[in-house]
C-alpha positions as CSV (number, residue, x, y, z in Angstrom):
1,M,148.6,-43.3,242.6
2,E,148.5,-46.3,240.5
3,I,148.8,-45.5,236.7
4,V,146.1,-47.2,234.6
5,K,147.6,-48.8,231.6
6,S,145.8,-47.6,228.3
7,E,144.6,-50.6,226.2
8,C,142.4,-49.0,223.7
9,A,143.0,-51.6,221.1
10,K,141.1,-54.1,223.4
11,C,138.1,-51.9,223.8
12,G,135.0,-53.8,223.2
13,I,132.5,-50.8,223.3
14,K,130.7,-50.0,220.0
15,I,132.5,-47.2,218.4
16,K,129.5,-44.8,218.5
17,D,129.1,-45.6,222.3
18,R,132.5,-44.9,223.3
19,I,133.4,-42.1,225.7
20,C,136.1,-40.9,223.3
21,R,133.5,-40.4,220.6
22,S,130.4,-39.2,222.5
23,P,129.9,-37.1,225.7
24,E,127.2,-39.7,226.6
25,G,129.4,-42.6,225.9
26,Q,131.0,-45.1,228.2
27,G,134.6,-46.1,228.9
28,A,136.3,-49.4,229.6
29,A,138.4,-49.8,232.8
30,F,141.5,-49.0,231.0
31,C,140.1,-45.8,229.1
32,P,142.6,-43.1,229.0
33,T,139.7,-40.5,228.3
34,L,138.6,-41.4,231.8
35,H,142.0,-42.0,233.6
36,Q,144.4,-39.8,231.8
37,K,142.6,-36.5,232.1
38,K,145.7,-34.5,233.3
39,I,148.0,-35.8,230.4
40,I,145.1,-35.0,227.9
41,E,144.7,-31.5,229.3
42,K,148.5,-31.1,229.0
43,A,148.4,-32.3,225.4
44,N,145.5,-29.9,224.5
45,E,147.5,-27.0,226.0
46,E,150.5,-28.0,223.9
47,S,148.4,-28.1,220.6
48,L,147.5,-24.4,221.2
49,K,151.0,-23.2,221.2
50,S,151.8,-20.8,218.2
51,D,154.2,-23.2,216.4
52,I,151.8,-26.1,216.8
53,L,148.3,-24.7,216.4
54,K,148.3,-24.1,212.6
55,F,149.8,-27.5,211.9
56,A,147.2,-29.3,214.2
57,H,144.3,-27.2,212.7
58,E,145.3,-27.9,209.1
59,A,145.9,-31.6,209.8
60,S,142.3,-31.8,211.1
61,V,140.9,-29.8,208.1
62,Q,142.7,-32.2,205.8
63,E,141.2,-35.1,207.4
64,A,137.6,-33.9,206.7
65,E,138.3,-32.8,203.2
66,C,139.2,-36.4,202.4
67,Y,135.5,-37.2,202.4
68,I,132.8,-35.7,200.2
69,N,129.0,-35.2,200.8
70,R,129.5,-34.5,204.4
71,D,126.3,-32.4,204.4
72,V,124.2,-35.5,203.6
73,K,122.3,-37.0,206.6
74,P,122.6,-39.7,207.6
75,Y,126.1,-39.6,206.5
76,V,128.0,-42.6,205.1
77,L,131.7,-42.0,204.7
78,H,132.6,-41.5,201.2
79,P,136.6,-41.0,201.0
80,T,137.8,-39.6,197.7
81,K,141.7,-38.9,198.0
82,P,144.7,-41.0,197.9
83,R,147.4,-40.3,200.5
84,V,149.7,-38.8,198.0
85,Q,147.1,-36.2,197.2
86,E,146.5,-35.6,200.9
87,V,150.3,-34.8,201.2
88,C,150.2,-32.4,198.5
89,E,147.1,-30.5,199.8
90,F,148.3,-30.4,203.4
91,A,151.7,-29.0,202.3
92,Q,149.9,-26.4,200.4
93,K,147.7,-25.5,203.4
94,M,150.8,-25.0,205.5
95,G,152.5,-22.8,202.9
96,Y,155.4,-25.2,202.4
97,R,157.4,-24.8,199.3
98,K,160.5,-27.1,199.6
99,L,159.7,-30.8,200.3
100,G,162.2,-33.5,201.1
101,I,161.9,-37.1,200.1
102,A,163.9,-39.7,202.0
103,F,163.5,-43.0,200.1
104,C,164.7,-46.6,200.0
105,S,166.7,-47.5,197.0
106,G,164.1,-50.3,196.4
107,L,161.6,-47.7,195.7
108,R,163.7,-45.5,193.4
109,N,161.0,-45.7,190.6
110,E,158.3,-44.6,193.0
111,A,160.5,-41.8,194.3
112,L,160.9,-40.5,190.7
113,S,157.0,-40.7,190.2
114,L,156.4,-38.8,193.6
115,T,159.0,-36.1,192.6
116,Q,157.2,-35.6,189.3
117,I,153.8,-35.3,191.1
118,L,155.1,-32.8,193.7
119,E,156.8,-30.7,191.1
120,A,153.7,-30.7,189.0
121,Q,152.1,-29.2,192.0
122,G,154.6,-26.4,192.3
123,F,156.8,-27.7,195.0
124,E,160.5,-27.6,195.0
125,V,161.9,-31.2,195.7
126,V,165.0,-32.5,197.4
127,S,165.4,-36.4,197.4
128,I,167.9,-38.4,199.1
129,I,168.5,-42.1,198.7
130,C,169.2,-44.4,201.7
131,K,172.6,-45.6,200.3
132,A,173.9,-42.1,200.0
133,G,177.7,-42.0,201.1
134,R,178.2,-45.7,200.3
135,T,179.4,-46.2,203.9
136,P,180.2,-49.9,204.3
137,K,178.1,-51.9,206.8
138,E,181.4,-52.8,208.7
139,H,181.2,-49.1,210.0
140,I,178.5,-50.1,212.4
141,G,180.0,-53.6,213.3
142,I,178.1,-55.6,210.8
143,K,179.7,-59.0,210.1
144,D,179.8,-60.7,206.7
145,E,177.2,-63.3,207.9
146,E,174.9,-60.4,208.8
147,K,174.8,-59.0,205.4
148,I,172.2,-59.7,202.8
149,H,174.9,-60.9,200.2
150,F,177.6,-62.9,202.0
151,G,181.0,-62.2,201.0
152,E,180.3,-59.0,199.0
153,F,180.7,-55.2,199.7
154,E,177.5,-53.8,201.1
155,P,176.8,-50.2,201.8
156,M,174.6,-49.6,204.8
157,C,171.4,-47.5,204.8
158,S,172.2,-44.0,206.2
159,P,169.0,-42.5,207.6
160,I,171.0,-40.1,209.8
161,A,172.8,-38.8,206.7
162,Q,169.4,-38.5,204.8
163,A,167.9,-36.4,207.7
164,M,171.0,-34.3,208.0
165,I,171.3,-33.6,204.2
166,L,167.6,-32.6,204.2
167,N,168.2,-30.5,207.3
168,E,171.1,-28.7,205.3
169,E,168.7,-28.0,202.5
170,K,166.2,-26.6,205.1
171,T,163.2,-28.5,203.7
172,D,159.9,-27.5,205.1
173,F,158.4,-30.8,205.2
174,N,159.8,-34.5,204.7
175,I,158.3,-37.5,203.1
176,L,159.4,-41.0,204.1
177,L,159.2,-43.4,201.2
178,G,159.8,-47.0,202.2
179,L,162.6,-46.7,204.8
180,C,163.3,-50.0,206.7
181,V,162.0,-50.5,210.1
182,G,164.4,-48.9,212.4
183,H,165.9,-46.6,209.7
184,D,162.8,-44.8,209.5
185,S,162.9,-44.3,213.4
186,L,166.4,-42.8,213.1
187,F,165.4,-40.6,210.3
188,L,162.5,-39.2,212.4
189,K,164.8,-38.7,215.4
190,Y,167.3,-36.5,213.3
191,S,165.0,-34.7,210.9
192,K,164.5,-31.0,212.1
193,A,161.4,-30.6,209.8
194,Y,158.1,-32.2,210.3
195,C,157.6,-35.5,208.5
196,T,155.0,-37.8,207.1
197,V,155.2,-41.3,205.8
198,L,153.7,-42.0,202.4
199,V,155.0,-45.6,202.1
200,A,155.7,-48.0,205.0
201,K,158.0,-50.8,203.7
202,D,156.7,-54.4,203.5
203,R,158.7,-56.4,201.3
204,V,156.4,-59.3,201.0
205,L,152.9,-57.6,200.9
206,S,153.8,-54.9,198.4
207,H,154.2,-52.3,200.9
208,N,150.7,-52.9,202.5
209,P,151.6,-54.1,206.1
210,C,147.9,-54.1,207.1
211,A,147.4,-57.2,204.8
212,A,149.2,-59.3,207.5
213,L,146.8,-57.9,210.1
214,Y,143.6,-58.7,208.0
215,T,144.7,-62.3,207.6
216,T,145.6,-63.3,211.1
217,G,142.6,-65.6,210.8
218,S,144.1,-67.3,207.8
219,Y,147.4,-67.0,206.0
220,Y,149.2,-65.2,208.8
221,A,147.7,-67.1,211.7
222,R,151.2,-68.2,212.6
223,M,152.0,-64.6,213.8
224,L,149.6,-65.1,216.7
225,R,152.1,-67.8,218.1
226,K,155.2,-66.7,219.9
227,G,158.1,-66.8,217.6
228,F,156.1,-67.1,214.5
């Protein structure tokens, strides 16, 4: 049986008329709601497992609580909470007490602010910087011309060490703060605790990656050409 590739990003059906939003809705030829029913059923069964159900339930509750005046009809979305507040509230819902912060050295000030916020909300906080261990980049085969600063000692980012240290601390929930592309992937792979991303690093756009997506019709039109 041929597998239908999901391409939801290309769906041209109005949101309110999509089959994924309404039982009376429509689906495109690549719609996973129509063509991936067995996988969706398997995923739904997975979400009912005892160790998953509470997490999934509280995540959905948290999503709704980010909007106010939901009883007003017709309803217009009225969000009120920044993501850092969401993280605190979700962790409280889950009964987490010890939170881990894995942060980039370039966001050390933000890591301190986050720590202060979390501690003010009653959490115990363990934070670990990306350069912990001062492991030279040569350890993973980096050549001098591949460094940021040629001809100088340069410690590598150690996301695996960050994850393992937080694992050793037995954190309940880990927060990623500006880890590099790829380094965040390794941290997520090795972390034993559930994780959330508070900040996605974007060195040019003040850690707002969506700005490049919003401006592909102007400033970042070059990104629509192969090779940029």
